[in-house]
Structure formats: structure tokens, C-alpha cells
N, C-alpha and C positions, 0 to 999 in steps of 0.2 A: 299635839297629840301625845297623850301620855300612855297609850297602849291599853287603857282600861277596857275599852270595848273589845279589843282582841282577846283579852283574858276572860271576859265574860262570855263572849260568843264562841270562842274556840278553846274549850278547856284542854288542858294538857292531857295527852294520852299517857297511859301507863305503858311504857315500853318494857318489854322483857330485857333483862340484862344480857348484853352480848358476851358470850364466853370469850375468854382470852384466846388468842391464836395459839395453835400448837407450835412448839418449837420445830424448826426445820430439821428434817432428817439429815443425818450426816451423809456426805457423798459416798456412794458405793465404791468400794475398792475392788470388787470382784468382776468388774466389767472393763473392757477396753475403752479408751477414750475414742471419741468420734473420729479423730484424725488418724489414729493407729488402725482403727477398724477399716477406714477408707483405703489407707495405704496398703494394708495386707489383703483386704478383700478384692480390691481392683488391681493391685500391682501384679500379682501372679498371673491372672488371666491376660493382662496386657503383655507381660513377658512371653507368655505362651504364643500369643498372636504375632509378636515380633519374631519369635523363633520360626514360625511358619513362613513369615515373609522373607526372612533372611536365607533360609535353606534353599539351595538349588535342588534340581533333580538328583537322585542318588547316582553315584558312579557305578556302584555294584549293589543293586537292591537285594540280591540273594546273600550278601555277606553276613547279615545278622540272622541268627536262628529265628524262625517265625515264632516259636513259643516264647523265647526270651524277649523278643520285640513286643509281643502282645502283652506280656506280663509287665514290662517296664512302662509301656504306654498306658495300660490300665491303672498302674500305680500313680502315674503322673496325673491322669484325669481324675482319679479318686482324690488325690491330694489337692488338686485345684478346687474340686467341688467342696471338700471338707473345709478348706481354708476360707472359701468365699461364704459358705453358710455360717460357719462359726463367727467370722468377722461381721457378717450381716446382723447376727444376734448380739454382737459386741461381747462375745464370750472370750475370756482370757486364754482359753485353750487354742484360740486361733493363731497366736504367735508361735508356740511350739510346733503346731501342725504345719505352719508356713515354713518353718525351718526344715521339717521332714520333706515337705514338698520341694523345697530348694535343693536338698541333697539328692532326691530322686531325679530332679531336672538336671542337676550337675552331672550325675552318672549318665543320664541320657545323652547329654551334650558331649561328654568325654568319650563315650563308647562309639560315637560315629566315626571319627578317624581311626580309632584303635582297631575297630572291626573291619575297616576297609569299606564301609558303607559310603563314606564321603572322604575326599582328600582334604588335607589341611589347606585352607585358603583364607583370605581376609574376612569373608563372611563368618567363618567359624570363630575367629578371634572376637569379632563383634558380638556374636551370640554368647560366647563364653563371658565376655565382659558384662553383658546385660544380666545374665543369670547370676554371676558372682555379686553384682551390685544389689540385686534384689535379695539374694541370700544374706548379704550383710545387713540390709534393712530389716529382714526378718529376725536376725540375731539381735539387732538393736531393739526390736519390739519385745523380744523375750526379756532382755535386760531391763527395759523400761517397765514392763509389767511386774518384774520381781522387786523393783525399787519402791513400789507402792506400799 
């Protein structure tokens, strides 16, 4: 078989020329990596849940001014929401917002024994350690984002 019949019966089709592939776009540097977005977006809510699990009932619930308590709690919840939403969108602003959330959380933790709301106990040191660890991770996220 020399292929003559195939050339006669099936004439070659005129195919349009395929355009060359566009060059790949450079990676975006204005977004968080998936890893940092997951750590920041899930880390602070997990820390908040751990705080709720670690804290016993208050020794003196009236020790903290209700207005101050509400303001700090609102700031903490707003920070958690902002950090999670920004990290979910992989926005680089999530890292600095996570640091602010960490500072508010740290103020919340430190104010408990200072105000007499709770007494110092092992659970408080565990809570402080968890918050400081996540705050350090948030600061590392800011540094990682600034190195890009």
C-alpha cells in the first residue's frame, strides 16, 4: 500500500493556522499564598475557640466594666471576621489585620487577671501561650508578605 488511494479519496483539509499560545502571566504578588491564607484565616478562629474551652467560670463577673468588656469583645470579633474574610480572599491585608486581631486578643487575655475577672491559674498561662504563638505566626505572615 502506497497510500495513493488515501490521498485521492481523503484530500487534505486546509486547517487554519493555530495561533501561538500566549505566554503565561507572571505570578501575582499581591495575594497571600494558599498556605498563609489558611493559617491566618483558620488559626485565629481556632485560637478563639481554644480560649473559650480553656477559660473557667469567672471569679468575679462584675470586675470588668460592662462597656469596656463589650468594646473589647466587639473588637475581637470584628478582628476575627476581618482576618478570616481577607484571608479567604487571599488579600495581603489579612496578615496585618491578623496582627491587630492578635494584639486585641492579647489585651483581652492580659486584662482578665489584671481586672480581677479571673485569678492566675495554669489555664491562663496556656491561653496566653496559644495567643502569643498565633500572634508570632501573624507577624511572620506580615514579614513573609513584605518579602515578595
